[in-house]
MDAnalysis code that builds the backbone (N, CA, C; Angstrom):
import MDAnalysis as mda
import numpy as np

u = mda.Universe.empty(564, n_residues=188, atom_resindex=np.repeat(np.arange(188), 3), trajectory=True)
u.add_TopologyAttr("name", ["N", "CA", "C"] * 188)
u.add_TopologyAttr("resid", np.arange(1, 189))
u.add_TopologyAttr("resname", ["MET", "LYS", "LYS", "ILE", "ALA", "VAL", "TYR", "CYS", "GLY", "ALA", "SER", "THR", "GLY", "GLU", "ASP", "PRO", "HIS", "PHE", "LYS", "LYS", "ALA", "ALA", "PHE", "GLU", "LEU", "GLY", "LYS", "TRP", "ILE", "VAL", "SER", "ASN", "ASN", "TYR", "GLU", "LEU", "ILE", "TYR", "GLY", "GLY", "GLY", "LYS", "TYR", "GLY", "LEU", "MET", "GLY", "ILE", "LEU", "ALA", "ASN", "SER", "VAL", "LEU", "GLU", "ASN", "GLY", "GLY", "ARG", "VAL", "THR", "GLY", "ILE", "LEU", "PRO", "GLN", "ASN", "LEU", "PHE", "ASP", "ARG", "ASN", "VAL", "ALA", "LEU", "SER", "GLY", "ILE", "THR", "LYS", "LEU", "GLU", "VAL", "VAL", "ALA", "ASP", "MET", "ALA", "LEU", "ARG", "LYS", "LYS", "ARG", "MET", "ILE", "GLU", "LEU", "ALA", "ASP", "VAL", "CYS", "ILE", "ALA", "LEU", "PRO", "GLY", "GLY", "VAL", "GLY", "THR", "LEU", "GLU", "GLU", "ILE", "VAL", "GLU", "ALA", "TYR", "SER", "TRP", "THR", "ARG", "ILE", "GLY", "ASP", "ASN", "SER", "SER", "PRO", "CYS", "ILE", "LEU", "LEU", "ASN", "ILE", "ASN", "HIS", "TYR", "TYR", "ASP", "LEU", "LEU", "GLU", "GLN", "PHE", "PHE", "ASN", "GLN", "MET", "VAL", "THR", "THR", "ASN", "PHE", "LEU", "SER", "THR", "ALA", "HIS", "LEU", "ASN", "LYS", "LEU", "CYS", "PHE", "ALA", "GLU", "THR", "LEU", "SER", "GLU", "VAL", "THR", "GLU", "PHE", "ILE", "ASP", "THR", "TYR", "SER", "PRO", "PRO", "LYS", "LEU", "ARG", "SER", "TYR", "GLN"])
u.atoms.positions = np.array([
    [-28.384, -213.259, -126.854],
    [-28.307, -211.841, -127.182],
    [-29.703, -211.346, -127.550],
    [-30.102, -210.225, -126.974],
    [-31.396, -209.637, -127.304],
    [-31.318, -208.975, -128.667],
    [-32.484, -208.836, -129.277],
    [-32.552, -208.296, -130.637],
    [-33.440, -207.065, -130.661],
    [-33.005, -206.093, -131.445],
    [-33.733, -204.839, -131.547],
    [-34.071, -204.574, -133.004],
    [-35.364, -204.469, -133.300],
    [-35.804, -204.134, -134.652],
    [-35.811, -202.623, -134.783],
    [-35.167, -202.130, -135.827],
    [-35.170, -200.692, -136.081],
    [-35.758, -200.455, -137.462],
    [-36.762, -199.593, -137.478],
    [-37.417, -199.176, -138.713],
    [-36.928, -197.769, -139.021],
    [-36.533, -197.537, -140.279],
    [-36.046, -196.204, -140.642],
    [-36.028, -196.055, -142.153],
    [-35.738, -194.849, -142.595],
    [-35.813, -194.513, -144.002],
    [-34.745, -195.156, -144.861],
    [-35.142, -195.448, -146.097],
    [-34.202, -195.895, -147.121],
    [-33.567, -194.684, -147.801],
    [-33.918, -193.501, -147.331],
    [-33.219, -192.276, -147.698],
    [-32.769, -191.625, -146.392],
    [-31.992, -190.552, -146.493],
    [-31.451, -189.943, -145.277],
    [-32.261, -188.750, -144.798],
    [-33.159, -188.249, -145.629],
    [-33.887, -187.046, -145.255],
    [-32.991, -185.826, -145.372],
    [-33.562, -184.674, -145.095],
    [-32.847, -183.404, -145.263],
    [-32.029, -182.992, -144.045],
    [-32.426, -183.446, -142.877],
    [-31.818, -182.983, -141.635],
    [-30.580, -183.821, -141.299],
    [-29.402, -183.207, -141.179],
    [-28.188, -183.976, -140.858],
    [-28.250, -184.666, -139.494],
    [-29.141, -184.212, -138.617],
    [-29.304, -184.873, -137.319],
    [-29.779, -186.320, -137.481],
    [-30.505, -186.598, -138.561],
    [-31.023, -187.951, -138.779],
    [-29.879, -188.935, -139.016],
    [-28.912, -188.539, -139.841],
    [-27.750, -189.400, -140.104],
    [-26.965, -189.646, -138.820],
    [-26.744, -188.577, -138.075],
    [-26.003, -188.700, -136.816],
    [-26.737, -189.629, -135.859],
    [-28.054, -189.497, -135.791],
    [-28.844, -190.343, -134.885],
    [-28.751, -191.809, -135.287],
    [-28.777, -192.096, -136.591],
    [-28.661, -193.483, -137.057],
    [-27.305, -194.057, -136.673],
    [-26.256, -193.272, -136.866],
    [-24.912, -193.721, -136.505],
    [-24.798, -193.953, -134.997],
    [-25.299, -193.019, -134.201],
    [-25.226, -193.138, -132.739],
    [-26.076, -194.297, -132.226],
    [-27.237, -194.515, -132.824],
    [-28.067, -195.650, -132.425],
    [-27.331, -196.956, -132.697],
    [-26.618, -197.035, -133.810],
    [-25.824, -198.230, -134.100],
    [-24.800, -198.516, -133.019],
    [-24.095, -197.480, -132.575],
    [-23.119, -197.648, -131.488],
    [-23.817, -198.066, -130.197],
    [-24.967, -197.458, -129.907],
    [-25.729, -197.778, -128.695],
    [-26.187, -199.235, -128.715],
    [-26.628, -199.706, -129.883],
    [-27.077, -201.100, -130.019],
    [-25.958, -202.055, -129.615],
    [-24.764, -201.819, -130.125],
    [-23.627, -202.690, -129.814],
    [-23.239, -202.571, -128.338],
    [-23.163, -201.358, -127.828],
    [-22.734, -201.178, -126.431],
    [-23.743, -201.738, -125.435],
    [-24.987, -201.924, -125.870],
    [-26.014, -202.506, -124.998],
    [-26.289, -203.976, -125.320],
    [-25.383, -204.584, -126.089],
    [-25.431, -206.023, -126.391],
    [-26.701, -206.473, -127.095],
    [-27.145, -205.672, -128.046],
    [-28.261, -206.064, -128.901],
    [-27.742, -206.476, -130.267],
    [-28.504, -207.332, -130.924],
    [-28.310, -207.603, -132.346],
    [-29.328, -206.761, -133.094],
    [-28.899, -206.132, -134.172],
    [-29.806, -205.329, -134.992],
    [-30.606, -206.212, -135.937],
    [-31.916, -206.016, -135.938],
    [-32.814, -206.584, -136.941],
    [-33.338, -205.386, -137.723],
    [-33.158, -205.393, -139.034],
    [-33.598, -204.232, -139.814],
    [-34.006, -204.688, -141.207],
    [-34.392, -203.733, -142.037],
    [-34.953, -204.038, -143.347],
    [-33.993, -204.554, -144.398],
    [-32.708, -204.643, -144.104],
    [-31.758, -205.284, -145.009],
    [-31.145, -204.397, -146.074],
    [-31.547, -203.137, -146.145],
    [-31.096, -202.267, -147.228],
    [-29.756, -201.601, -146.983],
    [-29.155, -201.151, -148.093],
    [-27.863, -200.472, -148.014],
    [-27.986, -198.959, -148.143],
    [-29.172, -198.457, -148.413],
    [-29.354, -197.035, -148.671],
    [-29.922, -196.299, -147.461],
    [-29.698, -195.002, -147.436],
    [-30.330, -194.127, -146.470],
    [-29.938, -194.408, -145.033],
    [-30.875, -194.093, -144.129],
    [-30.624, -194.311, -142.705],
    [-30.426, -195.782, -142.400],
    [-31.094, -196.659, -143.181],
    [-30.905, -198.105, -142.977],
    [-29.443, -198.487, -143.147],
    [-28.836, -198.019, -144.215],
    [-27.436, -198.344, -144.471],
    [-26.498, -197.758, -143.433],
    [-26.741, -196.506, -143.044],
    [-25.906, -195.863, -142.021],
    [-25.987, -196.641, -140.714],
    [-27.197, -196.988, -140.305],
    [-27.407, -197.727, -139.059],
    [-26.694, -199.076, -139.085],
    [-26.945, -199.866, -140.116],
    [-26.357, -201.207, -140.189],
    [-24.832, -201.137, -140.236],
    [-24.296, -200.212, -141.018],
    [-22.840, -200.070, -141.085],
    [-22.254, -199.637, -139.750],
    [-22.959, -198.789, -139.018],
    [-22.492, -198.385, -137.692],
    [-22.415, -199.582, -136.752],
    [-23.437, -200.424, -136.776],
    [-23.421, -201.626, -135.933],
    [-22.242, -202.514, -136.316],
    [-22.067, -202.750, -137.609],
    [-20.970, -203.607, -138.070],
    [-19.605, -203.022, -137.710],
    [-19.428, -201.715, -137.931],
    [-18.148, -201.063, -137.640],
    [-17.797, -201.123, -136.155],
    [-18.813, -201.248, -135.321],
    [-18.587, -201.307, -133.877],
    [-18.595, -202.732, -133.345],
    [-18.516, -203.719, -134.255],
    [-18.373, -205.113, -133.862],
    [-19.663, -205.842, -133.550],
    [-20.790, -205.286, -133.973],
    [-22.075, -205.904, -133.669],
    [-22.582, -206.840, -134.748],
    [-23.714, -207.462, -134.431],
    [-24.367, -208.407, -135.341],
    [-25.569, -207.729, -135.992],
    [-25.766, -208.027, -137.290],
    [-26.845, -207.416, -138.062],
    [-27.573, -208.483, -138.858],
    [-28.885, -208.558, -138.668],
    [-29.735, -209.421, -139.484],
    [-30.664, -208.539, -140.299],
    [-30.656, -208.738, -141.601],
    [-31.545, -208.014, -142.496],
    [-32.682, -208.904, -142.948],
    [-33.882, -208.348, -142.992],
    [-35.061, -209.054, -143.482],
    [-35.529, -208.284, -144.713],
    [-35.379, -208.885, -145.878],
    [-35.600, -208.169, -147.131],
    [-36.595, -208.910, -148.013],
    [-37.610, -208.223, -148.523],
    [-38.540, -208.866, -149.456],
    [-37.836, -209.218, -150.770],
    [-38.292, -210.283, -151.390],
    [-37.688, -210.770, -152.631],
    [-37.602, -209.676, -153.698],
    [-38.674, -208.880, -153.855],
    [-38.658, -207.872, -154.923],
    [-37.575, -206.816, -154.705],
    [-37.256, -206.501, -153.462],
    [-36.167, -205.558, -153.203],
    [-34.805, -206.233, -153.328],
    [-34.721, -207.492, -152.951],
    [-33.483, -208.247, -153.153],
    [-33.149, -208.298, -154.644],
    [-34.170, -208.530, -155.465],
    [-33.979, -208.595, -156.915],
    [-33.522, -207.255, -157.496],
    [-33.799, -206.166, -156.796],
    [-33.397, -204.828, -157.254],
    [-32.054, -204.397, -156.663],
    [-31.356, -205.337, -156.027],
    [-29.992, -205.127, -155.536],
    [-29.896, -204.042, -154.464],
    [-30.833, -204.051, -153.507],
    [-30.753, -203.062, -152.434],
    [-30.152, -203.631, -151.151],
    [-29.840, -204.934, -151.125],
    [-29.312, -205.561, -149.904],
    [-27.915, -205.041, -149.584],
    [-27.665, -204.811, -148.306],
    [-26.336, -204.438, -147.843],
    [-25.492, -205.700, -147.737],
    [-24.349, -205.705, -148.400],
    [-23.469, -206.872, -148.312],
    [-22.653, -206.789, -147.027],
    [-22.236, -207.952, -146.545],
    [-21.381, -208.009, -145.374],
    [-22.103, -208.059, -144.046],
    [-23.439, -208.113, -144.076],
    [-24.142, -208.221, -142.799],
    [-24.045, -209.656, -142.291],
    [-24.338, -209.836, -141.025],
    [-24.198, -211.138, -140.388],
    [-25.117, -212.174, -141.012],
    [-26.359, -211.779, -141.272],
    [-27.346, -212.705, -141.824],
    [-28.365, -211.919, -142.634],
    [-28.756, -212.483, -143.766],
    [-29.809, -211.889, -144.587],
    [-30.891, -212.926, -144.814],
    [-32.120, -212.593, -144.440],
    [-33.273, -213.442, -144.722],
    [-34.077, -212.776, -145.828],
    [-34.284, -213.490, -146.914],
    [-35.118, -212.986, -148.002],
    [-36.491, -213.626, -147.856],
    [-37.518, -212.777, -147.760],
    [-38.892, -213.246, -147.569],
    [-39.727, -212.863, -148.782],
    [-40.919, -213.436, -148.874],
    [-41.748, -213.271, -150.067],
    [-42.209, -211.833, -150.296],
    [-42.573, -211.120, -149.226],
    [-43.156, -209.788, -149.423],
    [-43.007, -208.933, -148.169],
    [-43.480, -207.694, -148.265],
    [-43.357, -206.753, -147.149],
    [-44.139, -207.201, -145.920],
    [-45.295, -207.804, -146.128],
    [-46.092, -208.267, -144.987],
    [-45.306, -209.291, -144.173],
    [-44.630, -210.202, -144.853],
    [-43.818, -211.196, -144.143],
    [-42.592, -210.557, -143.497],
    [-42.026, -209.540, -144.142],
    [-40.891, -208.843, -143.526],
    [-41.310, -208.223, -142.197],
    [-42.436, -207.510, -142.198],
    [-42.900, -206.873, -140.963],
    [-43.170, -207.913, -139.882],
    [-43.832, -208.981, -140.259],
    [-44.149, -210.037, -139.291],
    [-42.873, -210.656, -138.730],
    [-41.918, -210.938, -139.594],
    [-40.670, -211.580, -139.162],
    [-39.865, -210.664, -138.235],
    [-39.822, -209.392, -138.551],
    [-39.081, -208.463, -137.701],
    [-39.693, -208.398, -136.303],
    [-41.017, -208.375, -136.230],
    [-41.684, -208.361, -134.922],
    [-41.417, -209.660, -134.177],
    [-41.462, -210.790, -134.890],
    [-41.196, -212.091, -134.256],
    [-39.807, -212.138, -133.623],
    [-38.829, -211.575, -134.294],
    [-37.447, -211.644, -133.820],
    [-37.125, -210.625, -132.732],
    [-37.870, -209.539, -132.680],
    [-37.489, -208.385, -131.863],
    [-37.848, -208.523, -130.393],
    [-36.936, -208.041, -129.554],
    [-37.205, -207.831, -128.135],
    [-37.574, -206.374, -127.874],
    [-37.223, -205.507, -128.812],
    [-37.514, -204.074, -128.756],
    [-37.752, -203.612, -130.188],
    [-38.670, -202.658, -130.382],
    [-38.930, -202.066, -131.702],
    [-38.718, -200.558, -131.607],
    [-37.877, -200.030, -132.487],
    [-37.568, -198.596, -132.492],
    [-37.727, -198.059, -133.906],
    [-38.247, -196.835, -134.001],
    [-38.304, -196.143, -135.288],
    [-37.431, -194.899, -135.232],
    [-36.524, -194.807, -136.170],
    [-35.835, -193.562, -136.469],
    [-36.726, -192.799, -137.453],
    [-36.373, -191.579, -137.831],
    [-37.145, -190.918, -138.876],
    [-37.181, -191.744, -140.164],
    [-38.275, -191.621, -140.863],
    [-38.467, -192.332, -142.120],
    [-39.777, -191.896, -142.747],
    [-40.150, -192.574, -143.800],
    [-41.362, -192.234, -144.527],
    [-42.542, -193.097, -144.124],
    [-43.460, -193.281, -145.069],
    [-44.693, -194.004, -144.756],
    [-44.427, -195.458, -144.396],
    [-43.403, -196.068, -144.977],
    [-43.077, -197.454, -144.627],
    [-42.631, -197.572, -143.182],
    [-41.793, -196.649, -142.746],
    [-41.343, -196.625, -141.353],
    [-42.526, -196.439, -140.417],
    [-43.388, -195.495, -140.762],
    [-44.572, -195.235, -139.942],
    [-45.460, -196.468, -139.865],
    [-45.690, -197.100, -141.007],
    [-46.516, -198.312, -141.042],
    [-45.933, -199.389, -140.130],
    [-44.626, -199.579, -140.202],
    [-43.987, -200.661, -139.447],
    [-44.061, -200.441, -137.938],
    [-43.731, -199.247, -137.465],
    [-43.740, -199.026, -136.016],
    [-45.164, -198.981, -135.477],
    [-46.097, -198.428, -136.232],
    [-47.486, -198.382, -135.763],
    [-48.076, -199.787, -135.723],
    [-47.731, -200.626, -136.694],
    [-48.204, -202.015, -136.655],
    [-47.624, -202.749, -135.446],
    [-46.341, -202.579, -135.198],
    [-45.721, -203.237, -134.039],
    [-46.413, -202.796, -132.752],
    [-46.691, -201.505, -132.624],
    [-47.372, -200.987, -131.438],
    [-48.813, -201.493, -131.362],
    [-49.505, -201.482, -132.471],
    [-50.889, -201.969, -132.498],
    [-50.960, -203.420, -132.038],
    [-49.983, -204.215, -132.442],
    [-49.961, -205.626, -132.062],
    [-49.727, -205.802, -130.561],
    [-49.088, -204.812, -129.892],
    [-48.933, -204.925, -128.437],
    [-50.293, -204.859, -127.756],
    [-51.196, -204.104, -128.332],
    [-52.508, -203.884, -127.713],
    [-53.407, -205.112, -127.791],
    [-53.123, -206.013, -128.729],
    [-53.959, -207.216, -128.863],
    [-53.223, -208.483, -128.440],
    [-51.994, -208.321, -127.958],
    [-51.249, -209.453, -127.417],
    [-50.358, -210.183, -128.391],
    [-50.163, -209.653, -129.592],
    [-49.316, -210.324, -130.579],
    [-47.874, -209.822, -130.591],
    [-47.554, -208.844, -129.752],
    [-46.194, -208.319, -129.663],
    [-45.981, -207.840, -128.231],
    [-45.024, -208.418, -127.551],
    [-44.761, -208.019, -126.159],
    [-43.596, -207.040, -126.042],
    [-43.064, -206.592, -127.161],
    [-41.876, -205.733, -127.167],
    [-42.232, -204.257, -126.993],
    [-41.378, -203.514, -126.279],
    [-41.592, -202.072, -126.208],
    [-41.422, -201.431, -127.580],
    [-42.221, -200.418, -127.860],
    [-42.169, -199.690, -129.132],
    [-41.814, -198.233, -128.852],
    [-40.803, -197.761, -129.567],
    [-40.229, -196.444, -129.299],
    [-40.032, -195.705, -130.613],
    [-40.439, -194.447, -130.641],
    [-40.132, -193.572, -131.766],
    [-39.034, -192.629, -131.313],
    [-37.886, -192.702, -131.956],
    [-36.766, -191.828, -131.618],
    [-37.026, -190.489, -132.309],
    [-37.475, -189.542, -131.534],
    [-37.993, -188.268, -132.041],
    [-36.857, -187.266, -132.249],
    [-36.108, -187.484, -133.307],
    [-34.928, -186.673, -133.593],
    [-35.349, -185.310, -134.136],
    [-34.890, -184.270, -133.464],
    [-35.146, -182.895, -133.896],
    [-36.639, -182.634, -134.145],
    [-37.473, -183.209, -133.284],
    [-38.937, -183.010, -133.296],
    [-39.635, -183.650, -134.498],
    [-38.983, -184.613, -135.127],
    [-39.560, -185.234, -136.328],
    [-40.948, -185.824, -136.072],
    [-41.137, -186.463, -134.922],
    [-42.402, -187.148, -134.643],
    [-43.353, -186.335, -133.753],
    [-43.125, -185.042, -133.590],
    [-43.995, -184.234, -132.726],
    [-45.462, -184.287, -133.148],
    [-45.731, -184.137, -134.430],
    [-47.132, -184.140, -134.887],
    [-47.777, -185.507, -134.700],
    [-47.000, -186.564, -134.866],
    [-47.539, -187.905, -134.633],
    [-47.867, -188.088, -133.152],
    [-47.010, -187.587, -132.290],
    [-47.292, -187.663, -130.858],
    [-48.579, -186.905, -130.523],
    [-48.768, -185.748, -131.140],
    [-50.011, -184.994, -130.942],
    [-51.220, -185.809, -131.406],
    [-51.063, -186.506, -132.519],
    [-52.158, -187.328, -133.042],
    [-52.508, -188.456, -132.069],
    [-51.505, -189.103, -131.499],
    [-51.782, -190.153, -130.511],
    [-52.486, -189.571, -129.282],
    [-52.097, -188.383, -128.867],
    [-52.795, -187.727, -127.760],
    [-54.238, -187.404, -128.135],
    [-54.474, -187.059, -129.389],
    [-55.837, -186.821, -129.867],
    [-56.660, -188.107, -129.804],
    [-56.034, -189.242, -130.060],
    [-56.737, -190.523, -129.928],
    [-57.219, -190.732, -128.498],
    [-56.393, -190.328, -127.533],
    [-56.792, -190.438, -126.127],
    [-57.948, -189.476, -125.841],
    [-57.816, -188.241, -126.288],
    [-58.850, -187.228, -126.057],
    [-60.205, -187.664, -126.608],
    [-60.188, -188.350, -127.734],
    [-61.440, -188.767, -128.384],
    [-61.839, -190.199, -128.039],
    [-61.156, -190.785, -127.057],
    [-61.472, -192.125, -126.544],
    [-61.307, -193.261, -127.558],
    [-60.340, -193.123, -128.446],
    [-59.975, -194.239, -129.317],
    [-58.748, -194.982, -128.790],
    [-58.119, -194.433, -127.766],
    [-56.934, -195.024, -127.156],
    [-56.936, -194.625, -125.686],
    [-56.624, -195.571, -124.827],
    [-56.577, -195.249, -123.396],
    [-55.228, -194.623, -123.044],
    [-55.230, -193.844, -121.989],
    [-53.982, -193.263, -121.491],
    [-53.005, -194.362, -121.103],
    [-53.521, -195.425, -120.496],
    [-52.652, -196.544, -120.100],
    [-51.958, -197.155, -121.310],
    [-52.681, -197.299, -122.416],
    [-52.060, -197.858, -123.618],
    [-51.109, -196.860, -124.273],
    [-51.461, -195.589, -124.267],
    [-50.547, -194.590, -124.825],
    [-49.233, -194.576, -124.050],
    [-49.301, -194.796, -122.752],
    [-48.087, -194.810, -121.933],
    [-47.181, -195.999, -122.242],
    [-47.644, -196.930, -123.051],
    [-46.833, -198.076, -123.474],
    [-46.139, -197.809, -124.813],
    [-46.247, -196.575, -125.297],
    [-45.548, -196.131, -126.500],
    [-44.663, -194.967, -126.088],
    [-43.404, -194.990, -126.516],
    [-42.455, -193.962, -126.090],
    [-42.031, -193.094, -127.269],
    [-42.134, -191.792, -127.081],
    [-41.541, -190.819, -127.995],
    [-40.303, -190.292, -127.277],
    [-39.136, -190.805, -127.645],
    [-37.888, -190.491, -126.939],
    [-37.050, -189.514, -127.748],
    [-36.447, -188.566, -127.045],
    [-35.552, -187.624, -127.705],
    [-34.090, -188.011, -127.542],
    [-33.803, -188.874, -126.567],
    [-32.415, -189.275, -126.306],
    [-32.329, -190.789, -126.124],
    [-31.126, -191.307, -126.275],
    [-30.921, -192.737, -126.066],
    [-31.037, -193.106, -124.593],
    [-30.785, -192.173, -123.697],
    [-31.000, -192.480, -122.280],
    [-32.491, -192.659, -121.993],
    [-33.353, -191.909, -122.672],
    [-34.797, -192.119, -122.533],
    [-35.196, -193.484, -123.087],
    [-34.570, -193.890, -124.178],
    [-34.819, -195.219, -124.751],
    [-34.468, -196.287, -123.724],
    [-33.281, -196.177, -123.134],
    [-32.832, -197.153, -122.137],
    [-33.800, -197.224, -120.966],
    [-34.199, -196.073, -120.459],
    [-35.109, -196.041, -119.310],
    [-36.450, -196.689, -119.652],
    [-36.990, -196.399, -120.835],
    [-38.274, -196.982, -121.229],
    [-38.169, -198.503, -121.331],
    [-37.102, -198.992, -121.952],
    [-36.906, -200.440, -122.081],
    [-36.784, -201.089, -120.701],
    [-35.993, -200.475, -119.832],
    [-35.738, -201.051, -118.506],
    [-36.984, -201.113, -117.627],
    [-37.929, -200.231, -117.853],
    [-39.126, -200.181, -117.001],
    [-40.381, -200.686, -117.701],
    [-40.240, -201.193, -118.907],
    [-41.404, -201.568, -119.723],
    [-42.050, -202.869, -119.255],
    [-43.350, -202.867, -119.275],
    [-44.134, -204.100, -119.165],
    [-45.222, -204.007, -120.225],
    [-45.543, -205.120, -120.885],
    [-46.546, -205.075, -121.957],
    [-47.889, -204.570, -121.432],
    [-48.659, -203.919, -122.294],
    [-49.967, -203.432, -121.853],
    [-50.920, -204.586, -121.564],
    [-51.881, -204.302, -120.705],
    [-52.952, -205.275, -120.506],
    [-53.699, -205.383, -121.820],
    [-54.146, -206.587, -122.125],
    [-54.846, -206.785, -123.387],
    [-56.073, -205.898, -123.462],
    [-56.292, -205.388, -124.627],
    [-57.426, -204.515, -124.865],
    [-58.717, -205.286, -124.647],
    [-59.655, -204.651, -123.978],
    [-60.982, -205.259, -123.827],
    [-61.948, -204.520, -124.741],
    [-62.928, -205.217, -125.201],
    [-63.890, -204.645, -126.144],
    [-65.241, -204.534, -125.465],
    [-65.730, -203.325, -125.358],
    [-67.030, -203.102, -124.730],
    [-67.779, -202.018, -125.442],
])
């Protein structure tokens, strides 16, 4: 079974579309025969997503840092919970397990996680497609920023094309189905 790492908020945000997207992504994960790899939490979009996968008969693995486990944020009833020493190990472990990396809306932690996963594709440490699920234009400004990186020659167009800002799950499917890892970055 392929595994999909999903990064998302430990809160739900203000827009009700975010909750709906987390629930729908959970159903999509199960219907496409993926196992969910996520941050292990019971709150916010993380909890909605994991519960959606479980309610639809899917498998869920949570990767949770010890300090958050100690604060009782783990979702009970998931298929497997791995407790790791810290956030750096959580991010590394999620990338190691993932065949696909997706970000739903979230805060700075979500942004850090998906950008790190994408950055690692450019140096050969992650071969998985990276996708930002751009619900209700949440990631529009970030997409503009990535385009600015291309304009200012900090990122090639070829590498930018290996990152997907998707508005629908059908766009997610198409990107995954046609994805090939980027050529390794050369330094000159």
